[in-house]
C-alpha positions as CSV (number, residue, x, y, z in Angstrom):
1,M,-35.4,87.3,-122.2
2,F,-37.9,84.8,-120.7
3,E,-38.8,85.7,-117.1
4,I,-39.9,83.0,-114.7
5,P,-43.3,83.9,-113.2
6,L,-43.0,85.0,-109.6
7,G,-46.0,82.9,-108.7
8,W,-44.3,79.7,-109.9
9,L,-41.1,80.6,-107.9
10,Q,-43.2,81.0,-104.7
11,L,-45.1,77.7,-105.3
12,K,-42.1,75.5,-105.9
13,R,-40.2,76.9,-102.9
14,E,-42.5,75.0,-100.5
15,R,-42.6,71.7,-102.2
16,L,-44.6,69.8,-99.7
17,R,-47.3,72.5,-99.6
18,F,-47.2,72.6,-103.4
19,A,-47.7,68.8,-103.6
20,V,-50.6,68.9,-101.2
21,A,-52.3,71.7,-103.2
22,L,-51.9,69.7,-106.4
23,L,-53.4,66.6,-104.7
24,G,-56.3,68.7,-103.6
25,V,-57.0,70.1,-107.0
26,S,-56.6,66.6,-108.6
27,F,-59.0,65.1,-106.1
28,A,-61.6,67.8,-106.9
29,V,-61.1,67.2,-110.7
30,V,-61.6,63.4,-110.2
31,L,-64.8,64.0,-108.2
32,I,-66.2,66.5,-110.7
33,L,-65.4,64.3,-113.7
34,M,-66.8,61.2,-112.1
35,Q,-70.1,62.9,-111.2
36,L,-70.4,64.4,-114.7
37,G,-69.5,61.1,-116.2
38,F,-72.1,59.1,-114.3
39,R,-74.7,61.8,-115.0
40,E,-74.0,61.7,-118.8
41,A,-73.9,57.9,-118.7
42,M,-77.3,57.9,-117.0
43,F,-78.8,60.1,-119.8
44,K,-77.2,58.1,-122.6
45,S,-78.2,54.7,-121.2
46,A,-81.7,55.9,-120.5
47,V,-82.4,56.6,-124.1
48,R,-80.7,53.5,-125.7
49,F,-84.1,52.0,-126.6
50,H,-85.4,55.4,-127.9
51,D,-82.4,55.8,-130.1
52,A,-82.8,52.2,-131.5
53,M,-86.5,52.7,-132.4
54,N,-87.2,52.6,-136.2
55,G,-89.8,55.3,-136.3
56,D,-90.2,59.1,-136.7
57,I,-93.2,59.5,-134.4
58,V,-94.0,57.7,-131.1
59,L,-97.3,57.1,-129.5
60,V,-97.3,56.4,-125.7
61,S,-99.9,56.5,-122.9
62,N,-100.4,60.0,-121.4
63,E,-99.6,58.3,-118.0
64,L,-96.1,57.2,-119.0
65,S,-93.4,58.7,-116.9
66,F,-90.4,56.7,-118.1
67,I,-89.9,53.6,-120.1
68,V,-89.0,51.2,-117.3
69,Q,-92.5,51.6,-115.9
70,P,-94.5,51.2,-119.1
71,R,-98.2,52.2,-119.3
72,S,-100.5,50.5,-121.8
73,F,-102.9,52.0,-124.3
74,S,-105.2,50.5,-126.9
75,N,-103.6,49.5,-130.2
76,R,-106.7,51.1,-131.8
77,R,-105.0,54.4,-131.4
78,L,-102.1,53.2,-133.5
79,Y,-104.3,52.1,-136.3
80,Q,-106.3,55.3,-136.1
81,A,-102.9,57.1,-136.6
82,R,-102.3,54.9,-139.7
83,G,-105.2,56.6,-141.4
84,V,-103.7,60.1,-141.0
85,P,-102.3,61.5,-144.3
86,G,-98.5,61.3,-144.5
87,V,-98.2,58.1,-142.4
88,E,-96.4,55.4,-144.2
89,S,-96.6,52.5,-141.7
90,V,-97.2,51.8,-138.0
91,T,-95.7,49.2,-135.6
92,P,-96.8,48.1,-132.2
93,V,-94.2,47.5,-129.4
94,Y,-94.9,45.6,-126.2
95,L,-92.9,46.3,-123.1
96,G,-92.9,44.6,-119.7
97,I,-90.8,43.8,-116.6
98,G,-90.4,40.1,-116.1
99,S,-88.8,37.8,-113.5
100,W,-85.8,36.0,-114.9
101,K,-84.4,32.9,-113.1
102,N,-80.7,32.3,-113.4
103,P,-80.4,28.8,-114.9
104,D,-77.3,28.1,-112.7
105,T,-77.9,29.7,-109.3
106,H,-81.8,29.9,-109.7
107,G,-81.6,33.4,-108.4
108,V,-84.5,35.6,-109.6
109,R,-83.9,39.1,-111.0
110,T,-86.2,41.5,-113.0
111,I,-85.5,41.9,-116.7
112,F,-86.8,44.2,-119.4
113,V,-88.9,42.3,-121.9
114,V,-89.6,43.7,-125.4
115,G,-92.2,42.2,-127.8
116,L,-92.0,42.9,-131.5
117,D,-93.8,42.0,-134.7
118,P,-91.2,39.7,-136.4
119,A,-92.6,40.8,-139.8
120,D,-91.5,44.4,-139.2
121,R,-88.2,46.1,-138.4
122,A,-89.2,47.9,-135.3
123,L,-85.6,48.5,-134.2
124,T,-82.6,49.6,-136.1
125,L,-80.3,47.0,-134.3
126,A,-78.9,44.8,-137.1
127,A,-78.5,41.8,-134.8
128,V,-82.2,42.0,-133.8
129,N,-83.4,42.3,-137.4
130,D,-81.2,39.4,-138.5
131,Q,-82.8,37.2,-135.9
132,R,-86.4,38.0,-136.4
133,G,-87.0,34.5,-137.6
134,A,-85.5,33.0,-134.4
135,I,-87.9,34.9,-132.1
136,Q,-90.9,33.6,-134.1
137,R,-90.3,30.1,-132.7
138,E,-92.5,29.3,-129.7
139,D,-91.1,30.3,-126.4
140,A,-87.9,31.7,-127.9
141,V,-86.1,34.9,-127.0
142,I,-82.8,36.7,-127.9
143,F,-80.7,37.9,-125.0
144,D,-78.7,41.1,-124.5
145,E,-75.1,40.0,-124.1
146,L,-74.3,43.3,-122.2
147,S,-76.8,42.4,-119.4
148,R,-75.6,42.2,-115.9
149,P,-73.7,38.9,-115.1
150,E,-76.3,38.0,-112.4
151,Y,-78.5,36.6,-115.1
152,G,-76.1,33.8,-115.8
153,P,-73.5,33.0,-118.5
154,I,-76.1,33.1,-121.2
155,A,-74.2,34.9,-123.9
156,E,-71.1,32.8,-123.5
157,R,-73.1,29.6,-123.9
158,V,-74.9,30.9,-126.9
159,R,-71.6,31.9,-128.6
160,A,-70.3,28.4,-127.8
161,G,-73.2,26.9,-129.7
162,A,-74.7,25.2,-126.6
163,P,-78.5,25.0,-126.2
164,V,-79.6,27.5,-123.5
165,T,-82.8,27.2,-121.6
166,A,-84.0,29.6,-118.9
167,E,-87.2,30.5,-117.0
168,L,-89.0,33.8,-117.4
169,N,-92.2,34.6,-115.5
170,N,-92.2,30.9,-114.5
171,R,-92.3,29.8,-118.1
172,A,-89.5,27.7,-119.7
173,L,-88.0,29.2,-122.8
174,S,-85.0,28.9,-125.1
175,V,-82.4,31.6,-125.8
176,A,-82.2,31.5,-129.6
177,G,-79.5,34.2,-130.0
178,I,-77.8,37.3,-128.6
179,F,-77.6,41.0,-129.4
180,R,-75.8,44.0,-127.9
181,F,-77.8,46.6,-126.1
182,G,-76.6,47.6,-122.7
183,T,-77.8,48.4,-119.2
184,S,-79.1,51.7,-117.7
185,F,-80.0,52.9,-114.2
186,G,-83.4,51.3,-114.6
187,I,-82.6,48.3,-116.8
188,D,-80.1,45.5,-115.8
189,G,-80.9,43.2,-118.7
190,T,-83.1,42.8,-121.8
191,V,-84.6,40.1,-123.8
192,I,-86.5,40.5,-127.1
193,T,-89.2,38.2,-128.4
194,S,-92.2,38.1,-130.8
195,E,-95.5,39.7,-129.8
196,T,-97.0,36.2,-129.6
197,N,-94.4,34.9,-127.2
198,F,-94.6,38.2,-125.2
199,L,-98.3,37.6,-124.6
200,R,-97.6,34.0,-123.5
201,L,-95.1,35.4,-121.0
202,F,-97.6,37.9,-119.6
203,P,-100.9,35.9,-119.8
204,N,-102.8,38.3,-117.5
205,R,-102.3,41.2,-119.9
206,Q,-105.4,42.3,-121.8
207,R,-105.0,41.7,-125.5
208,G,-105.1,44.7,-127.7
209,L,-103.0,46.8,-125.3
210,I,-99.5,48.0,-126.3
211,E,-96.9,50.3,-124.7
212,I,-95.4,52.1,-127.7
213,G,-96.7,52.8,-131.2
214,L,-94.1,53.5,-133.8
215,V,-95.1,55.6,-136.8
216,R,-93.0,56.1,-139.9
217,V,-93.9,59.0,-142.1
218,E,-93.8,59.0,-145.9
219,P,-90.6,60.2,-147.6
220,G,-90.6,63.9,-147.9
221,E,-93.2,64.4,-145.2
222,S,-92.4,66.6,-142.2
223,P,-92.5,64.5,-138.9
224,D,-93.7,67.6,-137.1
225,R,-96.6,68.2,-139.4
226,V,-97.7,64.6,-139.3
227,R,-97.3,64.6,-135.5
228,D,-99.6,67.6,-135.2
229,A,-102.1,65.9,-137.5
230,I,-102.1,62.7,-135.4
231,R,-102.5,64.7,-132.2
232,A,-105.6,66.4,-133.7
233,A,-107.1,63.0,-134.8
234,L,-106.5,61.1,-131.6
235,P,-108.1,61.4,-128.1
236,A,-106.1,62.8,-125.2
237,D,-105.4,59.4,-123.7
238,V,-102.2,59.1,-125.8
239,E,-99.2,61.4,-126.2
240,V,-97.9,61.9,-129.7
241,L,-94.2,62.8,-129.8
242,T,-91.3,62.8,-132.3
243,R,-88.6,60.3,-131.4
244,A,-86.3,63.1,-130.3
245,A,-89.0,64.5,-128.0
246,F,-89.6,61.1,-126.6
247,A,-85.9,60.7,-125.7
248,N,-85.9,64.2,-124.1
249,K,-88.9,63.3,-122.0
250,E,-87.0,60.3,-120.6
251,I,-83.9,62.4,-119.9
252,A,-86.1,65.1,-118.2
253,Y,-87.6,62.4,-116.0
254,W,-84.2,61.2,-114.7
255,D,-82.8,64.7,-114.4
256,S,-85.7,66.4,-112.7
257,S,-88.2,63.8,-111.4
258,T,-85.8,61.6,-109.5
259,P,-83.2,62.5,-106.9
260,I,-80.4,61.0,-109.0
261,G,-79.9,64.0,-111.3
262,Y,-79.9,66.3,-108.3
263,I,-77.3,64.1,-106.5
264,F,-74.9,64.2,-109.4
265,S,-75.3,68.0,-109.8
266,F,-74.9,68.5,-106.1
267,G,-71.8,66.3,-106.1
268,V,-70.1,68.6,-108.7
269,L,-70.8,71.6,-106.4
270,V,-69.4,69.8,-103.3
271,A,-66.3,68.8,-105.3
272,M,-65.7,72.4,-106.3
273,V,-66.2,73.6,-102.7
274,V,-63.8,71.0,-101.3
275,G,-61.2,71.7,-103.9
276,G,-61.7,75.5,-103.5
277,I,-61.2,75.2,-99.7
278,I,-58.0,73.3,-100.1
279,V,-56.6,75.8,-102.7
280,Y,-57.7,78.7,-100.5
281,Q,-55.9,77.3,-97.4
282,I,-52.7,76.7,-99.4
283,L,-52.7,80.1,-101.0
284,F,-53.7,81.8,-97.7
285,A,-50.8,80.1,-95.9
286,D,-48.4,81.1,-98.8
287,V,-49.5,84.7,-98.7
288,N,-49.2,84.8,-95.0
289,D,-45.7,83.4,-95.1
290,H,-44.7,86.0,-97.7
291,L,-46.5,88.9,-96.2
292,P,-43.4,90.9,-95.5
293,E,-42.2,90.5,-99.1
294,Y,-45.6,91.6,-100.4
295,A,-45.4,94.7,-98.1
296,T,-41.9,95.4,-99.3
297,L,-43.1,95.3,-103.0
298,K,-45.9,97.7,-102.1
299,A,-43.4,100.0,-100.5
300,M,-41.4,99.9,-103.7
301,G,-44.4,101.1,-105.6
302,Y,-46.0,97.8,-106.9
303,S,-49.7,98.1,-107.0
304,N,-52.3,95.8,-105.4
305,G,-53.2,94.7,-108.9
306,F,-49.6,93.4,-109.5
307,L,-49.7,91.5,-106.2
308,A,-53.1,90.1,-107.0
309,G,-51.8,89.0,-110.3
310,V,-49.1,87.0,-108.6
311,V,-51.6,85.1,-106.4
312,I,-54.0,84.5,-109.3
313,Q,-51.0,83.3,-111.3
314,Q,-50.4,80.7,-108.5
315,A,-54.0,79.7,-108.7
316,V,-53.9,79.1,-112.5
317,I,-50.7,77.1,-112.2
318,L,-52.3,74.9,-109.5
319,A,-55.4,74.5,-111.7
320,A,-53.4,73.4,-114.8
321,L,-51.0,71.1,-113.0
322,G,-53.6,69.6,-110.8
323,F,-56.0,69.0,-113.7
324,L,-53.7,66.7,-115.7
325,P,-53.3,63.9,-113.2
326,G,-57.0,64.3,-112.3
327,V,-58.0,63.6,-115.9
328,A,-55.6,60.7,-116.2
329,M,-57.0,59.1,-113.0
330,S,-60.6,59.7,-114.2
331,I,-60.0,58.0,-117.5
332,A,-58.8,54.9,-115.6
333,L,-61.7,55.1,-113.3
334,Y,-64.1,55.4,-116.2
335,R,-62.8,52.2,-117.7
336,V,-63.0,50.3,-114.4
337,S,-66.5,51.6,-113.6
338,G,-67.8,51.1,-117.1
339,E,-66.7,47.4,-117.0
340,A,-68.3,47.0,-113.6
341,T,-71.6,48.7,-114.3
342,R,-72.0,48.1,-118.0
343,L,-72.7,51.8,-118.4
344,P,-71.4,54.0,-121.3
345,L,-68.7,55.8,-119.3
346,E,-66.2,57.6,-121.5
347,M,-64.2,60.7,-121.4
348,T,-65.0,63.4,-124.0
349,L,-63.0,66.4,-125.0
350,A,-65.9,68.7,-124.3
351,R,-66.3,67.4,-120.8
352,A,-62.6,67.7,-120.1
353,L,-62.4,71.3,-121.3
354,F,-65.6,72.1,-119.3
355,V,-64.0,70.7,-116.1
356,L,-60.8,72.5,-116.9
357,G,-62.8,75.8,-117.0
358,L,-64.5,74.8,-113.7
359,T,-61.1,74.1,-112.1
360,V,-59.6,77.4,-113.1
361,T,-62.7,79.2,-111.9
362,M,-62.5,77.3,-108.6
363,C,-58.8,78.1,-108.0
364,T,-59.3,81.7,-109.1
365,I,-62.1,82.2,-106.6
366,A,-59.9,80.7,-103.9
367,A,-57.1,83.1,-104.9
368,L,-59.5,86.2,-104.8
369,M,-60.4,85.2,-101.2
370,A,-56.8,84.8,-100.2
371,L,-56.0,88.3,-101.7
372,R,-57.6,90.0,-98.8
373,K,-54.5,89.3,-96.8
374,V,-52.3,90.9,-99.6
375,R,-54.4,94.0,-99.6
376,S,-53.9,94.4,-95.9
377,A,-50.2,94.2,-96.2
378,D,-48.9,97.5,-94.8
379,P,-45.3,98.6,-95.4
380,A,-45.3,100.6,-92.2
381,E,-45.7,97.3,-90.3
382,V,-42.6,95.9,-91.9
383,F,-40.2,98.8,-91.3
């Protein structure tokens, strides 16, 4: 016959206390999931450009920290790499931060500017490759429709077929098309143009300098072997990385070299502490109220291990029941926050299971702390 767990019977007896405990656990779950969600969104959005690059090996300046603050190097290094055995082709990429003027409000905002050779497919984005002819026109760009709304209703007007003009770095230009890219913690909006137009937008730049060199290896060649060969052939003023290593370098910067990664990790710890304190207080009060009963059970021969199991049982029930509404609320907040920030916020099964484990651990630790009162229960004090 099925036996109702003693821990559940004790929890539901004090319904208000039970509800407060569930709210505390749910609140901690929401905090943890939001911190982890924003942290993961930061990493995913930071390497959007890296993932879209059509290359096996990347050349960057050895002074580059992260892509939003690009550092230039001579394009001669890229063409030197072209001569290394195993290299199929090379492509220069120009990066810059420009000043975009909203055509309606005339407000100025920085924007990420990418210059590409229209004759090559430097990116894997189909919308960009389909519009390589459009960016060849003088003073023409294509605009990321997922950019922040502060840049103006550019995408809407392009989709409506209306001519769109704007001002970038005090130079008038036309928006010839749109593509989908997205924002990050360092990039609020992006435009892509040809390398010729890019140099017109940044007239003070020294010609012959680029920010990224993309290298594609010949079919059947090992990118790692070609990377090592390029490193040996080039001076130390450039860093030679596989595309995956380049993405990891960006993630490492945001995780370790800025306070943002620390803040998110610390937020998870604070959420666990807050939730643990709430659960501890609830369980401690429950144990204290039922101390005579626990002492009676001990007098009847039940061990401390059995009594500990009852309290831990309560903790696991609180973790499981508090976790479900916390996840539901977090999914809703992910949707709202994602629409507001344009960041890739989405719930994953792996993250949900990880937080469930953290929640059970948090509640179990709180139960173990509350057990001190059970161990001190003395039958002699009851009779």
